[in-house]
C-alpha positions in Angstrom: 103.1 121.9 133.1 101.3 118.6 132.8 98.3 118.3 130.5 95.2 119.5 132.2 97.2 121.1 135.0 97.9 124.8 135.8 99.6 125.6 139.1 99.1 121.9 140.2 95.3 122.3 139.8 93.4 120.1 137.3 91.3 122.1 134.9 88.6 120.8 132.6 87.4 122.5 129.4 84.0 122.2 127.8 84.9 118.9 126.2 88.0 117.5 127.9 91.0 118.5 130.0 92.9 121.6 129.0 96.3 121.3 127.5 95.8 117.8 126.1 97.7 118.1 122.9 95.9 115.1 121.4 92.7 117.2 121.3 94.3 119.9 119.2 91.8 120.4 116.3 93.0 120.4 112.7 91.1 120.8 109.4 91.8 117.7 107.4 90.0 116.6 104.2 87.0 118.8 104.8 86.5 118.1 108.5 87.8 119.2 111.8 89.6 116.3 113.5 91.5 115.8 116.7 95.2 115.2 116.4 94.9 111.8 118.1 92.4 110.8 115.4 94.8 111.6 112.6 98.1 110.7 114.1 97.8 108.0 116.8 99.6 104.7 116.7 96.4 103.0 115.8 96.1 105.4 112.8 99.7 104.5 111.7 98.8 100.8 111.8 95.5 101.3 110.0 97.1 103.4 107.2 99.9 100.9 106.8 97.5 98.0 106.5 95.4 100.0 104.0 98.6 100.3 101.9 99.1 96.5 102.0 101.8 96.4 104.7 101.7 93.4 107.0 101.8 95.2 110.4 100.2 93.7 113.5 101.0 96.2 116.3 103.2 98.9 117.7 106.1 96.5 118.1 106.3 96.1 114.3 106.9 99.9 113.7 110.7 99.8 114.3 111.1 97.0 111.8 109.4 99.0 109.1 111.5 102.1 109.9 114.7 100.1 109.9 113.8 98.5 106.6 113.5 102.0 105.1 110.1 101.0 103.7 109.1 103.9 101.4 105.4 103.5 101.9 105.7 103.3 105.7 108.2 106.2 105.8 105.7 108.3 103.8 102.9 107.5 106.4 105.2 108.4 109.3 106.3 111.6 107.6 102.7 112.7 107.0 101.8 112.0 110.6 105.0 113.7 111.9 103.9 116.8 110.1 100.6 116.9 112.0 102.4 116.3 115.3 104.9 119.0 114.5 102.2 121.4 113.7 100.5 120.7 117.1 103.8 121.1 119.0 104.4 124.4 117.1 100.9 125.7 117.9 101.3 124.8 121.5 104.6 126.5 121.8 103.2 129.7 120.2 100.2 129.6 122.5 102.4 129.3 125.6 104.7 132.1 124.3 101.7 134.4 123.9 100.5 133.5 127.5 104.0 134.1 128.9 104.4 137.4 127.0 101.0 138.6 128.1 101.8 137.9 131.8 105.2 139.7 131.5 103.4 142.9 130.3 100.6 142.9 132.9 
């Protein structure tokens, strides 16, 4: 299933397309935030720069990972946790929908 599509039909929710994992809401530091606003590539770069790392763009990310930079690794681990939670929540939601259909 592609984001925003069910049975090859495009659906739109109240605020965006359904199934767009980047618009999964999380409660982070006292506010609800979209996944894309706490874990996008731009956020990785912004957080790395705020920690004093000299990173220009997405192409620099592999260099920091290969260098085993502790600060950068911590940022990536934190963001991976958010992404993992969104994937898990999506899987659980799809399981519930599948199980519900099986029992109808």
